[in-house]
N, C-alpha and C positions, 0 to 999 in steps of 0.2 A: 620642640625646638629649642635648644634654649644651651647651645656651646661653643654660640659667637656673639660678638658683637663686631655690627656694621651701622659705618656713621656717614652719613652725605654729606660731604666734603667742596667747600668753594673759597675760589680766590679767587678775592675782591682788592679790582685795582682803584687807589682813592687820589681824587684831584682837589687842588684845592686846600686851605688851610680849616677852617674853622667846619665846613660839614665834612668834608675827610676825619676830622674828631671825635664828631657827633655820631658817625657811623663806624669809626672804630671802636667807639664806649660800646654802643649795643653792641656790636658782633662783641665784642667782649665778656659783654652779661647775659646773654645768651649759651654761651657757652659755658658757663659759669652753670646757667640754669639747667643747662643740659645734663651734664655731672649730676649738680642735687635731686635734679627728680628721676633720672637713673635711676641712683645709688635706693632714692623713696620705690618705687617700684619693681627695681629687683626683689625685693623684699615678696614680694606675692608671687604666687609660683606662675609658671607660661610663662610663655614668649613676651618680653616686652617691646613694644614700638610704637612712638609717637614725632611727634613734628613741634623741635622747640620752638619754631624759629612761629606757627601757630599760634601757639600759644603766648609766646612774646609778644607778638605784636596785638593780638585781638585784647591781651590786659594791657598792653599800652595806652589802648583806646578807653579803655576804663579808666585806667589810671587817672587819665586826662580830665576826667567827669567825677575826682577824686579830693577829697578835702580832708585835713587832721590827719588825726589819727591814722586814718584807710588810708590816705596814701603815704602815709611815711612809710607804713605795713610793707603795703605795695612795693616801693620803690628796694627796702631792703631787700625783702624776699627774695622777688624779683629780681634781683643784678640791673634796675635802670637807674643809670645817673642821677647824678641829683637836682639835674639841671635839668625840667622838664621839659626848655625848650630843647633842650639837644636828645631828648629821647623821643618827642614827638620827629625832630628833623632828621635826625637817623634812622628813623624806620620808613622814612618816605624812602632816602636815598639807597636803604635794603632793599624797599621793594622795587625800587626801578633797575636797584641792579641783577634783579632776579626776574626781569622781564626778558625772556627766550624765546626765539623762537629762528628753526631752521630747520632742511630738510632735515637735518643729523640725530635735534635734541628740541623740547619742546618745555619749559616751563611758564608756568602760571600763580598769581598768587592773587586774588582777590579777597575785600569782605565789604560787608553789611550789615547794614541796623536797619534793627527792624522792632520801633517802635507800637507801644499797644495804639491803639486808633485813641484812648485817650486820657496817653501820657502825653504831654506837651516839655520837648525838647529843649532847654537854653539854646540860642542862636548863637551864642560862642565853642559851646559842643557840637552843634551841626556843624561849620566851619571847621571846626577840627577835624571831625570825621574826613569831613570833604576833601579837605588839604593835604592832612599829611596819611593821612589811613587811606584815601582814594573808596569809601566806602559810603554810597547812596544810604537814604533813609529811605524804606518804603513800610509803612502802615498797614497795619493787621489787625481785627478784630478776636481779638486771645480770649476776649469776655464771652460772644457772641458764637464766636464761632476755631473749641482750637483745633480741632483737624481739618478744619481748611486753612488753617496759620498753618499746622504742621506740613501738608502736603506742598503750603506753596514753597517754605524756609530747603523741605528736603527737594527741589524740581532745582532751586535754582543750586545747591550743591549738586546734585546728581550731575545738572549743568555746566557747572565751574569744572569738576572732575571728570568730564569724560563720559560720564556714568558708571564712571568707580564707587565714588558711594552713591549709591540712591538712596538710601533712607538711612539720615546719618542721625536724625530725631525717633524716638518710638513716643506710639499711642502713651501719655499721660504722660510726658516730658512738660510737655505743654500744658499749662491747665487756663480757667478761667483768670486766677490771679499772678500770674503770669503780666509783668509791662514792658518788658526790655528785653530783645537777645539781641545776640552780636555776635557773627560770625567770621570764619574765616577758611578759605578753601587755599589748596594747593595743590598742584597738579604737576607732574614730571614725571616725563619717556623720553630715555634715552636711549643711543648707538651705545654699547663699546667701542671706544678705541682699540682693544685689540677682541676681535671677533672667537668665540666657544665653535667650533667645528660642534654642530649638532650629531654627527656622524659617529665624535668618539663620548658622545654623553651614556654611561652603564649607570644601574641601580646600583649598591653599594647600602650596609649599615651605618646609619646615622648615630653614633651615641650620645643620646639624650642628657645621660647623666649615668654616671659607672655601674648603675645597674639596668639602663633600660634602653636598649637599640632600635632600630623603625629604619623601614626601610624606606632608600630617598632615591628619585635619577639623580645622579653628580654631572653636573658640565668641567670638561679638563680642558685644558692647553699649557703647550711649551711657550719657554718665551721670557724675553728680559722685562721685567716688571718695577715699580718700587718697590723694594723691601728692605725693612730693617728687623733683627734678631734681640729682644730683651729678656731679663732674665723676668722667665717663667711665662712668656707669651713670643709669639711673631706675628709681623704687619706685613701687610701687605696693601698693595692702591690699585685701585683701578678706575682709570680714567676714561671719561666718557668722549668720544671724540666732536671734536670744536665747540668745544666748550670747558672753561678751567673749574666744572663738576666733576667730582672722584666720587669712589665707595671707598669707604674704609673700613677692613678688615680687619677685627682681631682675633686670631689662633691659640688660646690656652696652651700651654707645653703638656700640661696634666690633662684629667678624662676630667677630675674633679678642682680644674685651677678655675675657674669662671665666676665663680663666690669672692677668689680673692681680687682679682681684675675688678671688680664690680666694686668692691668693699676699698679701692684704689684710685678708681678713679676720677680723673682730676682734668681740671683746666692744662693745666701744667703737663701733663701726661700727655692728652693729647696732639699739645706745642712738643713736647719731645718727639708721638711718635712721628706724627708730619717732619719734625726739621730732622728727621735722622734717616732718611727713606733715600733707598741711594739703587740706581737698577742691577735687579742681578738674576741670571740666568735662570730656570726654577719649573716644574712643576709645578700648578694651579690645579687642585681638582676643587669644586664649588657645589652643594647643593642647589638644587633648582627647588623652590620654595614658596607660597603666598602665607602672608601675613591679612589676619582680619583682626584689630581690635580694638573693642572699643570701652571706654574708660572712662569715670565717675573724678576729677579732681578734686574736689571739695578735700578731703582730710588729706592728702595731699602735699597740696596748697597750705592747710593750715599748720601743718607738720613744721614746716618753711619758714614760718611766721605772719602770714598773710591770713591774719582771725578774725578781724574787725571787721570785714566786708561783708563776711559772712552771718553777719547779727545783724538785731535791729538796732546798734547803734552806729551803723555805716555812714557813712555822707557820702552823700554821691548828688 
């Protein structure tokens, strides 16, 4: 299923001056990274599903331990603020703004540092990890017990995601040569502000591409929803109850129109989509779906310019 683009958006209330500026810079950078990475990942067949916030947050911590050309490439490729202090303070504010727990919605962000017990980490890096990324270190024996280390990290991730991601790491991901693992987990469960009536769910054909259709259950609702029409696409926003969070759905006008939207996806386009939404009475028909995607991003990050970090010349 690759005929829709869905983006989780968040409204952030910024207070103060310096911290507000740092948070805005970080959010703008994450939006730009979202578009860059999506264009990279959409070149491969199949579904695209990823968390830009996870990638940006954990690599922000990595950037805190980088020097020289390694640091410069990361800043440019990942759209980090040039001021590294602004990056770290903005990431801290972002994590705090995403902390949500209510009867209607739950959103949690967690980071953890897993050094091999042979690896001494500088106090400055540990302090940064704890103070700005809320990431506590836990030493593991990668050399002597890689399977046990894998199990411990997977158990932590499963716990942070309410068992939704039970085995992120696979056998062989961690080897005796591994020195440091950094993990981020984001868990979200929300309630639609405007509910779909289960009685109206019906099976219909979903067109994957011009040649392929599959049967899928479609949820149906009628009502006034934030909507905008653009050349080549329609956009609708589904807000979550009791939060500033919403799902933004982009539907191409043509069966084969997704590739064009993917090629043109940019931060400016997302701002235009969200900035022109107006309540419109409509019938929304949306397929139910479940995604399970595993992706190694080294080649994609290298294509964006983050190259030295993956070589023996890296400075950390």
